[in-house]
C-alpha distance (Angstrom), angle and dihedral (degrees) to the residues before:
residue distance angle dihedral
X1 . . .
X2 3.82 . .
X3 3.83 90.1 .
X4 3.78 91.8 51.2
X5 3.81 90.8 48.9
X6 3.81 91.3 50.1
X7 3.79 91.7 49.2
X8 3.80 90.8 49.7
X9 3.80 91.3 50.3
X10 3.80 92.0 50.6
X11 3.79 91.6 48.0
X12 3.79 92.0 49.4
X13 3.79 90.9 49.3
X14 3.79 91.9 50.0
X15 3.80 90.7 49.1
X16 3.79 89.6 51.8
X17 3.80 91.8 52.5
X18 3.80 91.3 48.9
X19 3.81 91.0 47.9
X20 3.78 91.7 51.7
X21 3.80 90.0 50.9
X22 3.79 93.0 49.0
X23 3.81 91.9 51.9
X24 3.79 93.5 60.1
X25 3.80 107.5 118.6
X26 3.76 121.4 -139.6
X27 3.79 115.6 -117.0
X28 3.80 112.9 -104.6
X29 3.78 115.5 -102.2
X30 3.79 120.1 -109.0
X31 3.81 92.3 -142.1
X32 3.78 133.3 45.8
X33 3.79 141.6 157.4
X34 3.78 142.3 -111.8
X35 3.82 125.3 -126.9
X36 3.79 128.3 -129.7
X37 3.80 115.8 -166.2
X38 3.80 114.3 -150.6
X39 3.82 112.5 -142.3
X40 3.83 116.7 177.2
X41 3.81 111.2 -136.5
X42 3.81 110.2 -105.0
X43 3.80 90.6 0.3
X44 3.82 90.9 -74.4
X45 3.79 95.4 156.8
X46 3.81 91.0 165.0
X47 3.81 88.9 80.4
X48 3.80 87.2 77.3
X49 3.81 93.9 58.1
X50 3.78 110.3 121.3
X51 3.80 95.1 14.4
X52 3.79 109.9 149.6
X53 3.80 99.9 160.5
X54 3.80 137.9 33.0
X55 3.79 125.3 -170.2
X56 3.81 119.0 -159.2
X57 3.81 122.3 -171.0
X58 3.80 127.7 -173.5
X59 3.79 126.9 -178.8
X60 3.80 123.0 -131.2
X61 3.79 114.5 -125.6
X62 3.83 121.6 -144.7
X63 3.81 98.3 -76.6
X64 3.80 93.4 54.3
X65 3.80 91.9 43.3
X66 3.79 87.8 56.6
X67 3.80 92.0 43.6
X68 3.80 93.6 57.8
X69 3.81 101.5 30.7
X70 3.81 104.1 34.8
X71 3.79 115.5 13.4
X72 3.82 104.4 29.9
X73 3.83 111.0 15.3
X74 3.82 90.3 153.9
X75 3.81 87.4 70.7
X76 3.79 93.8 62.9
X77 3.79 114.0 118.8
X78 3.80 93.1 -95.2
X79 3.81 95.7 35.1
X80 3.82 125.8 113.6
X81 3.81 91.5 -106.1
X82 3.79 100.6 28.7
X83 3.80 99.8 52.2
X84 3.80 93.1 70.3
X85 3.82 92.1 44.3
X86 3.80 93.3 53.3
X87 3.80 92.0 43.7
X88 3.81 90.8 52.1
X89 3.79 93.3 49.2
X90 3.79 92.7 47.3
X91 3.79 86.4 64.8
X92 3.80 94.7 42.1
X93 3.80 105.5 47.0
X94 3.82 94.5 79.2
X95 3.79 94.6 28.8
X96 3.78 131.9 122.0
X97 3.82 93.9 -105.4
X98 3.81 89.1 79.5
X99 3.80 126.2 67.2
X100 3.79 125.2 -133.8
X101 3.80 96.8 18.4
X102 3.81 116.8 143.8
X103 3.80 121.8 -118.3
X104 3.79 97.3 -81.9
X105 3.80 148.6 129.3
X106 3.80 127.3 -145.6
X107 3.80 108.2 -123.0
X108 3.79 99.7 174.1
X109 3.80 143.1 12.1
X110 3.79 120.2 -165.2
X111 3.80 124.9 -172.5
X112 3.79 117.1 -165.6
X113 3.80 119.1 -165.0
X114 3.80 103.9 166.3
X115 3.80 114.7 159.6
X116 3.79 92.1 179.6
X117 3.82 91.5 61.9
X118 3.80 96.4 24.9
X119 3.79 90.0 -122.9
X120 3.79 113.3 150.3
X121 3.77 113.7 163.7
X122 3.77 149.2 128.0
X123 3.81 119.1 -132.2
X124 3.81 124.7 -167.3
X125 3.81 124.1 -168.5
X126 3.79 116.6 -157.7
X127 3.78 127.5 -165.0
X128 3.81 106.5 -142.6
X129 3.78 112.0 -143.9
X130 3.81 96.0 -178.4
X131 3.83 117.7 19.4
X132 3.81 91.2 -166.2
X133 3.82 87.3 72.7
X134 3.83 94.9 60.8
X135 3.79 101.8 80.1
X136 3.80 113.6 96.9
X137 3.80 91.9 -7.5
X138 3.80 125.8 122.7
X139 3.79 126.4 -116.8
X140 3.79 114.4 -150.3
X141 3.81 117.2 -136.9
X142 3.79 121.2 -165.9
X143 2.92 172.1 -17.4
X144 3.79 96.8 -97.4
X145 3.82 125.9 160.2
X146 3.79 112.2 -109.7
X147 3.79 121.5 -122.0
X148 3.79 95.8 -99.9
X149 3.79 91.6 52.9
X150 3.79 101.6 38.7
X151 3.84 93.7 62.1
X152 3.79 97.5 -156.8
X153 3.78 126.3 -159.5
X154 3.79 124.5 -107.0
X155 3.81 115.4 -46.3
X156 3.80 91.8 -0.1
X157 3.78 134.0 116.5
X158 3.83 130.5 -168.9
X159 3.78 92.5 -101.6
X160 3.76 134.2 161.0
X161 3.79 125.3 -157.4
X162 3.79 125.7 -138.0
X163 3.79 112.2 -150.0
X164 3.81 132.2 -163.9
X165 3.80 92.2 -92.3
X166 3.80 92.9 45.1
X167 3.81 98.9 104.8
X168 3.81 123.9 43.5
X169 3.80 131.6 168.0
X170 3.82 123.4 -151.6
X171 3.79 138.0 -174.3
X172 3.82 126.3 -132.6
X173 3.83 91.1 -85.1
X174 3.80 92.5 55.4
X175 3.80 93.3 -106.0
X176 3.79 113.4 148.2
X177 3.81 108.9 -119.5
X178 3.79 104.2 175.1
X179 3.79 144.0 1.3
X180 3.79 142.0 178.6
X181 3.79 114.1 -60.2
X182 3.80 97.5 -177.5
X183 3.78 136.5 1.5
X184 3.81 125.1 -136.7
X185 3.80 121.0 -98.3
X186 3.78 88.1 -94.9
X187 3.78 115.5 36.0
X188 3.82 97.4 -177.8
X189 3.79 128.7 87.4
X190 3.79 143.5 170.4
X191 3.80 127.2 -138.2
X192 3.81 112.7 -71.7
X193 3.79 93.0 11.2
X194 3.79 118.1 -177.5
X195 3.81 99.7 -117.8
X196 3.81 128.4 25.3
X197 3.77 124.2 -110.9
X198 3.81 99.4 -103.9
X199 3.79 112.5 -152.0
X200 3.78 128.6 -176.4
X201 3.80 114.0 -135.8
X202 3.79 131.2 -155.0
X203 3.80 135.3 -167.8
X204 3.81 109.1 -91.5
X205 3.82 94.1 -126.2
X206 3.80 90.5 60.9
X207 3.81 127.9 78.9
X208 3.79 94.1 -8.4
X209 3.82 113.4 -175.0
């Protein structure tokens, strides 16, 4: 009986140690992404036929301009801290850790921080392996510092803006096939936002401005 009691005590102690280990929470990430949901206007999913590449561009608002140019320049895409972050997210944006992403691969990330032209943006190029997976799926755009890490000034948030030209689809010959038709009521977002920016898209040969 004493042996059984000892064995039970040891087992309970081991279970407690394992439980404590399993309860350890992972530290929150300093960088995240935003989501853009692609909704074909009128359900015309055929506009995506032949799409082999999508280019998404978002514009840094003031807080993120300051983050990269003033407060944390080492986290720029070619900086000693930023290079690894951007390389990691290039692999992750189309990865299996995220739901609702199309069948894609990120082939290029460009960060533009040009004071002379006041151009501050992040541009992601996606190779589309299966265009039938684009409709109503969500493209991930990042990396972007999260709110707790960006440390914005008063009344600011680490937001990016999606503009009318911010999502373009191309075929293998570089011909533009589709673009944004209309933006959502709010076209700004922060990393790990609750709801995606849902944009309606239209074939590029229709209703051109």
